[in-house]
C-alpha positions as CSV (number, residue, x, y, z in Angstrom):
1,X,-17.3,80.4,-42.0
2,X,-17.5,76.7,-42.4
3,X,-14.8,76.7,-45.1
4,X,-12.6,78.9,-42.9
5,X,-13.0,76.5,-39.9
6,X,-12.2,73.6,-42.1
7,X,-9.0,75.3,-43.4
8,X,-7.9,76.1,-39.8
9,X,-8.5,72.5,-38.7
10,X,-6.4,71.2,-41.6
11,X,-3.6,73.7,-40.8
12,X,-3.6,72.6,-37.1
13,X,-3.5,68.9,-38.1
14,X,-0.6,69.6,-40.5
15,X,1.3,71.4,-37.7
16,X,0.6,68.6,-35.3
17,X,1.8,66.1,-37.8
18,X,5.0,68.1,-38.4
19,X,5.6,68.3,-34.7
20,X,5.1,64.6,-34.4
21,X,7.6,63.9,-37.2
22,X,10.1,66.4,-35.6
23,X,9.7,64.6,-32.2
24,X,10.2,61.2,-33.8
25,X,13.3,62.6,-35.7
26,X,14.8,64.0,-32.5
27,X,14.2,60.6,-30.7
28,X,15.9,58.8,-33.6
29,X,18.9,61.1,-33.5
30,X,19.2,60.7,-29.7
31,X,18.9,57.0,-30.1
32,X,21.6,56.9,-32.6
33,X,23.9,59.0,-30.5
34,X,23.7,56.9,-27.4
35,X,27.0,55.0,-27.0
36,X,26.8,51.2,-26.8
37,X,27.0,49.7,-23.3
38,X,30.4,48.3,-22.7
39,X,30.8,45.7,-19.9
40,X,34.0,44.1,-18.6
41,X,35.0,42.4,-15.3
42,X,31.4,42.8,-14.2
43,X,31.4,46.6,-14.5
44,X,29.6,48.9,-16.9
45,X,32.6,50.8,-18.2
46,X,30.5,53.7,-19.5
47,X,30.0,54.7,-15.9
48,X,33.7,55.3,-15.4
49,X,36.8,57.0,-16.9
50,X,38.8,53.9,-17.8
51,X,42.6,53.6,-17.7
52,X,44.1,50.5,-19.4
53,X,47.8,49.7,-19.1
54,X,50.4,46.9,-18.7
55,X,52.8,46.6,-15.8
56,X,56.3,47.3,-16.9
57,X,59.6,46.2,-15.4
58,X,60.3,48.2,-12.2
59,X,56.7,49.3,-11.7
60,X,55.2,48.9,-8.2
61,X,51.6,49.1,-7.0
62,X,52.5,52.3,-5.1
63,X,54.0,53.9,-8.3
64,X,51.0,53.0,-10.3
65,X,48.6,54.4,-7.7
66,X,50.7,57.6,-7.3
67,X,50.6,58.1,-11.1
68,X,46.8,57.9,-10.9
69,X,46.3,60.3,-8.0
70,X,46.3,57.9,-4.9
71,X,48.5,59.2,-2.1
72,X,51.1,57.2,-0.2
73,X,48.9,57.0,3.0
74,X,46.0,55.6,1.1
75,X,48.3,53.1,-0.7
76,X,49.6,51.9,2.7
77,X,46.0,51.5,4.0
78,X,44.9,49.6,0.8
79,X,48.0,47.3,1.0
80,X,47.3,46.4,4.6
81,X,43.6,45.7,4.2
82,X,43.9,43.5,1.0
83,X,47.2,41.6,1.7
84,X,45.4,38.3,2.5
85,X,43.7,38.3,-0.9
86,X,46.0,40.4,-3.1
87,X,49.7,41.0,-2.5
88,X,50.7,44.3,-4.1
89,X,54.4,43.4,-3.9
90,X,53.9,40.5,-6.3
91,X,52.5,42.2,-9.3
92,X,54.3,41.0,-12.4
93,X,55.7,42.8,-15.4
94,X,53.7,42.1,-18.6
95,X,50.4,41.7,-16.8
96,X,47.5,43.9,-17.8
97,X,45.6,46.1,-15.4
98,X,42.7,48.5,-15.5
99,X,41.8,51.5,-13.2
100,X,38.2,52.7,-13.1
101,X,37.9,56.3,-12.1
102,X,34.8,58.3,-11.1
103,X,33.5,60.7,-13.7
104,X,34.0,63.7,-11.4
105,X,36.4,66.7,-11.6
106,X,39.0,64.8,-9.5
107,X,38.7,61.6,-11.5
108,X,39.0,59.7,-8.2
109,X,40.2,56.1,-8.7
110,X,37.5,53.6,-7.6
111,X,38.8,50.2,-8.6
112,X,42.1,48.6,-9.6
113,X,41.7,45.4,-11.7
114,X,44.7,43.1,-12.1
115,X,44.8,40.3,-14.7
116,X,46.4,37.3,-13.0
117,X,45.9,35.4,-16.3
118,X,43.4,35.2,-19.1
119,X,40.8,33.7,-16.9
120,X,41.5,34.9,-13.3
121,X,41.6,38.5,-12.2
122,X,41.5,40.4,-8.9
123,X,39.3,43.5,-8.2
124,X,40.7,45.9,-5.6
125,X,38.1,48.5,-4.3
126,X,39.9,51.8,-3.6
127,X,37.1,53.9,-2.2
128,X,35.8,54.3,1.3
129,X,35.2,50.6,1.5
130,X,38.5,48.9,0.7
131,X,38.5,45.2,-0.2
132,X,39.9,42.7,-2.8
133,X,38.1,39.9,-4.6
134,X,39.4,37.1,-6.8
135,X,37.1,36.5,-9.8
136,X,37.0,34.5,-13.0
137,X,35.9,35.4,-16.5
138,X,33.1,33.2,-17.8
139,X,34.7,30.3,-19.7
140,X,33.2,28.0,-22.3
141,X,34.7,24.6,-23.2
142,X,34.7,23.3,-26.7
143,X,35.4,19.7,-27.7
144,X,37.9,19.3,-30.6
145,X,39.3,16.5,-32.7
146,X,42.7,16.7,-34.5
147,X,45.1,14.4,-36.4
148,X,48.6,15.1,-37.6
149,X,51.7,13.5,-39.1
150,X,55.4,13.9,-38.2
151,X,57.6,15.4,-41.0
152,X,60.4,16.6,-38.7
153,X,59.1,17.2,-35.2
154,X,56.0,17.2,-33.1
155,X,55.9,21.0,-32.7
156,X,56.1,21.5,-36.5
157,X,53.3,19.0,-37.0
158,X,51.1,21.0,-34.7
159,X,52.1,24.3,-36.2
160,X,51.3,23.0,-39.7
161,X,47.7,22.9,-38.6
162,X,47.7,26.2,-36.7
163,X,47.4,24.4,-33.4
164,X,48.6,25.7,-30.0
165,X,52.0,24.7,-28.7
166,X,50.2,23.7,-25.5
167,X,49.0,20.6,-27.4
168,X,52.7,19.7,-28.0
169,X,53.2,19.8,-24.2
170,X,50.0,17.8,-23.6
171,X,50.9,15.1,-26.0
172,X,54.5,14.8,-25.0
173,X,53.5,14.8,-21.3
174,X,51.0,11.9,-21.9
175,X,53.5,9.8,-23.8
176,X,56.8,10.8,-22.0
177,X,57.1,7.4,-20.4
178,X,56.2,5.2,-23.4
179,X,57.5,7.1,-26.5
180,X,61.1,8.4,-27.0
181,X,60.4,11.8,-28.5
182,X,64.1,12.0,-29.5
183,X,63.4,9.1,-31.9
184,X,60.3,10.2,-33.7
185,X,60.3,9.1,-37.3
186,X,59.0,10.8,-40.4
187,X,55.5,9.5,-41.1
188,X,54.6,8.8,-37.4
189,X,50.9,9.9,-36.9
190,X,48.7,11.0,-34.0
191,X,45.1,11.7,-33.3
192,X,43.5,13.4,-30.3
193,X,40.2,14.2,-28.7
194,X,40.5,17.1,-26.4
195,X,38.8,20.2,-24.9
196,X,39.8,23.8,-25.3
197,X,38.8,26.8,-23.0
198,X,37.5,30.0,-24.5
199,X,36.6,33.4,-23.0
200,X,33.5,35.0,-24.6
201,X,33.5,32.1,-27.1
202,X,36.3,33.7,-29.0
203,X,39.5,34.2,-26.9
204,X,41.5,31.0,-26.7
205,X,42.4,30.4,-23.0
206,X,44.2,27.1,-23.1
207,X,43.7,23.4,-23.2
208,X,41.2,22.1,-20.6
209,X,42.1,18.4,-20.9
210,X,42.9,15.6,-23.4
211,X,40.2,12.9,-23.3
212,X,41.9,10.3,-25.6
213,X,44.8,10.0,-28.0
214,X,46.5,7.5,-30.2
215,X,50.1,7.9,-31.4
216,X,51.3,5.6,-34.2
217,X,55.0,5.4,-33.8
218,X,57.1,2.9,-35.9
219,X,53.8,1.4,-37.1
220,X,52.7,0.6,-33.6
221,X,49.6,2.4,-32.1
222,X,50.0,3.7,-28.6
223,X,46.6,4.5,-27.1
224,X,46.0,6.8,-24.2
225,X,42.7,7.4,-22.3
226,X,42.2,9.8,-19.4
227,X,40.6,7.9,-16.5
228,X,40.0,8.5,-12.8
229,X,40.9,5.2,-11.1
230,X,42.0,6.7,-7.8
231,X,38.9,8.3,-6.3
232,X,40.8,9.2,-3.1
233,X,43.3,11.5,-4.7
234,X,40.8,12.6,-7.4
235,X,43.6,12.8,-9.9
236,X,43.1,11.1,-13.3
237,X,45.8,9.2,-15.1
238,X,46.3,7.9,-18.6
239,X,45.9,4.2,-19.4
240,X,46.2,2.2,-22.7
241,X,43.7,0.0,-24.4
242,X,44.6,-2.9,-22.2
243,X,44.1,-0.9,-18.9
244,X,47.9,-0.6,-18.4
245,X,49.2,2.7,-16.9
246,X,51.2,4.9,-19.3
247,X,53.1,6.4,-16.4
248,X,56.4,4.9,-15.5
249,X,58.6,5.0,-12.4
250,X,61.0,7.1,-14.4
251,X,60.6,9.8,-17.1
252,X,62.3,9.1,-20.4
253,X,64.4,12.3,-20.1
254,X,65.1,15.1,-17.6
255,X,63.9,17.8,-19.9
256,X,61.6,18.5,-22.8
257,X,62.3,19.8,-26.4
258,X,66.0,19.1,-26.6
259,X,68.2,16.6,-28.5
260,X,70.6,13.9,-27.4
261,X,74.1,15.2,-28.2
262,X,76.1,12.3,-26.8
263,X,75.0,8.9,-25.6
264,X,76.2,6.5,-22.9
265,X,79.4,4.8,-24.2
266,X,82.5,3.1,-22.9
267,X,84.7,5.1,-25.3
268,X,84.2,8.7,-26.4
269,X,86.7,11.5,-27.4
270,X,86.2,14.1,-24.7
271,X,85.7,17.6,-26.3
272,X,87.4,19.4,-23.5
273,X,90.1,17.0,-22.2
274,X,90.9,16.0,-25.8
275,X,91.4,12.3,-25.0
276,X,89.4,9.1,-25.3
277,X,87.5,8.0,-22.2
278,X,84.3,6.5,-21.1
279,X,81.2,8.7,-21.1
280,X,78.9,7.1,-18.5
281,X,75.9,9.4,-19.1
282,X,73.5,10.8,-21.7
283,X,74.0,14.4,-22.8
284,X,70.9,16.5,-23.7
285,X,71.7,19.7,-25.5
286,X,69.2,22.5,-24.8
287,X,69.3,26.3,-24.5
288,X,70.6,28.0,-21.4
289,X,68.0,28.2,-18.6
290,X,65.9,25.3,-19.8
291,X,64.3,23.6,-16.7
292,X,65.8,20.3,-15.7
293,X,63.4,18.0,-13.8
294,X,63.9,15.0,-11.5
295,X,63.0,11.9,-13.5
296,X,61.4,10.2,-10.5
297,X,60.4,10.8,-6.9
298,X,63.3,10.8,-4.4
299,X,65.6,12.6,-2.0
300,X,68.4,15.0,-3.0
301,X,71.7,13.5,-1.7
302,X,73.9,16.1,-3.3
303,X,73.4,19.7,-4.5
304,X,76.9,21.0,-5.1
305,X,79.7,22.1,-7.4
306,X,82.9,20.4,-8.7
307,X,85.4,21.5,-11.4
308,X,84.3,18.6,-13.6
309,X,80.6,18.4,-12.9
310,X,80.0,22.1,-12.5
311,X,76.7,22.7,-10.7
312,X,75.1,19.3,-10.2
313,X,72.3,17.5,-8.3
314,X,72.2,13.9,-7.3
315,X,68.9,12.2,-6.3
316,X,68.4,8.8,-4.6
317,X,65.0,7.3,-5.6
318,X,65.2,4.1,-3.5
319,X,67.8,1.6,-2.5
320,X,68.2,0.5,-6.1
321,X,68.1,3.7,-8.3
322,X,70.0,7.0,-8.2
323,X,70.2,9.7,-10.8
324,X,72.6,12.7,-11.3
325,X,72.3,15.9,-13.4
326,X,75.4,17.8,-14.3
327,X,76.6,21.2,-15.7
328,X,73.7,23.3,-14.4
329,X,73.8,27.1,-14.7
330,X,71.8,27.2,-11.4
331,X,70.6,24.6,-8.9
332,X,67.0,24.8,-7.6
333,X,67.1,22.3,-4.7
334,X,69.1,21.8,-1.5
335,X,70.7,18.7,0.0
336,X,68.2,16.5,1.9
337,X,65.2,17.9,0.0
338,X,62.4,15.6,-1.1
339,X,61.5,15.9,-4.8
340,X,58.7,14.5,-6.9
341,X,58.8,13.3,-10.5
342,X,58.8,16.3,-12.7
343,X,59.9,18.9,-10.1
344,X,62.4,21.4,-11.4
345,X,65.8,20.8,-9.7
346,X,67.9,23.1,-11.8
347,X,68.5,24.8,-15.2
348,X,70.6,24.0,-18.2
349,X,74.1,25.6,-18.3
350,X,77.7,24.8,-19.2
351,X,79.5,24.9,-15.9
352,X,82.4,22.5,-15.3
353,X,83.9,20.5,-18.2
354,X,81.4,21.5,-20.9
355,X,81.7,23.2,-24.3
356,X,78.1,24.3,-24.6
357,X,74.7,24.3,-22.8
358,X,73.5,20.8,-21.9
359,X,72.7,18.5,-19.1
360,X,74.6,15.2,-18.6
361,X,72.1,12.7,-17.1
362,X,73.7,9.8,-15.2
363,X,71.9,6.7,-13.9
364,X,72.9,4.2,-11.2
365,X,71.4,0.8,-10.6
366,X,72.6,-0.8,-7.3
367,X,75.6,1.6,-7.3
368,X,76.7,0.9,-10.9
369,X,76.4,3.5,-13.6
370,X,74.3,2.2,-16.5
371,X,72.6,3.3,-19.7
372,X,69.0,4.2,-18.7
373,X,67.8,3.4,-22.3
374,X,68.8,-0.2,-21.8
375,X,67.0,-0.7,-18.5
376,X,63.7,-2.5,-18.0
377,X,62.4,0.1,-15.6
378,X,59.3,-0.4,-13.4
379,X,55.9,1.0,-14.4
380,X,53.1,2.6,-12.4
381,X,50.2,0.7,-11.0
382,X,47.7,-0.7,-13.6
383,X,43.9,-0.7,-13.2
384,X,42.8,-3.5,-10.8
385,X,41.1,-6.5,-12.4
386,X,37.8,-5.9,-10.7
387,X,37.7,-2.4,-12.2
388,X,38.6,-3.3,-15.8
389,X,35.1,-4.0,-17.1
390,X,34.1,-0.5,-16.0
391,X,37.2,1.0,-17.6
392,X,36.6,-0.9,-20.9
393,X,33.0,0.3,-21.0
394,X,34.2,3.9,-20.4
395,X,36.8,3.9,-23.2
396,X,34.8,2.1,-25.8
397,X,33.0,5.2,-27.2
398,X,36.3,7.2,-27.0
399,X,38.2,4.5,-29.0
400,X,35.4,4.5,-31.6
401,X,35.6,8.2,-31.9
402,X,39.3,8.0,-32.4
403,X,38.8,5.4,-35.1
404,X,36.5,7.7,-37.0
405,X,39.1,10.5,-37.2
406,X,41.1,10.0,-40.4
407,X,44.9,9.9,-40.1
408,X,46.9,12.6,-41.9
409,X,49.5,11.5,-44.4
410,X,52.7,13.2,-45.7
C-alpha cells in the first residue's frame, strides 16, 4: 500500500508540474502575441482605428470628414466651435493628418489631428465634446560645430558635408550686410557653432539658432556672435569681435541665391532696344517667382506698371535714400504702404523691357541714381561703450570654441 501511495503521489506531482509548464508556456505565448504599445500625439494608437493621409490639392475639411463618415451637419457644428483655434478653411495641400476612430462597428471618428509643421500640430475632438487644441511635439536641441570651404558656392559647400540648406540661409542671413555673396572666392572658409532641433532625438526639425560664426573671405576673418543687447525688444542681433553690429541700414541685395547679370554702367548695349545707353541699375538674374525684398525700412511711393519698367515698386527710405525694383511678375505691396527691411514686395519676372527673369535694382541718393556698391552706407547701432566689457566676456568662450574648430581646405 505504501508503494502504491508513493507512486500516486509521484504521478500527481508530475501532472502538476506538467500543468505548471503548460500555464507558463501559455503565458509566454500570450506575452509574445501582445502588440507593442504605439503612442503618437499623446494618444495610445492601439486604442483606435487609425487613418493616416496627406491633404491633396482641392481637398477641404468637409470633404475629408465626409469620406470618413462625418455628416455635413456635424462638420458645420465642428467648424463653428473650433474656428478660434483651428480654421478648417486654411488646411494646406501637402500637410499630413491623422483620424482616430473608435473600435466599434461604426468606426466613429473621435479625433482629427492636423500637422501644422514638424513640431506644431492641432487636435480637433469630434465627439460629443467638440474642441481644438494646439500642441507641440517634444523637441530636443543639440549643439553642433561645422566648418567648410568654398569651391564654387556656399550651398555646394554645405551639401558636400550633408548639411541642411537651412544653414545656407542662416549664414547668408547673418553676413548679408558685410559679405557680398556674389563675390565669394574659391578657398573662402567658414566655421559655425549652432543648435539643431530634433523630434524624438532622431527627426531633424530645423536650426534653432547660430551662436557664433567666422567667415574667412579674401583672407579676412569676419566674426559674428549672437547677442541680446536690446532687452526691451528681446530680439538678439549679431556683432563682430569689436562689438560692431553686422547689420547695416541696407541689405547687400534685394534677393538671395541669384547672380548679377548686369552692373551699373554709363554705357551698355541694351538687349531689347539694340542700342548703347546708360544702365543705371544692377540686374539680378533669378528664377520666375523668386521673392524680392525691400533692402531697408521705408514707405512705398510707387507700385505700378509702365511699358519699360514692367511691374515695379519704388520705396523711399528717408529724405536721402530711395530704391526701385523693376520687371516683377507680381507686386506684393500697395502705394503708401510701410515696409520693413526684408519684407517681400514682389516676385521676379520679365515684364517690361526684359529678355529674361530678373530684377533691376535702382538706387537714389539725394535724387541722383548711383551704384549702391560704391556707396558708404550707414550701419546699425553698435554696442554701447558701457556694455562692451560684458559683451567681450560673453563672446570670449565662443571665440575660443571657434578657434578650436579646424578650417577645412580644398
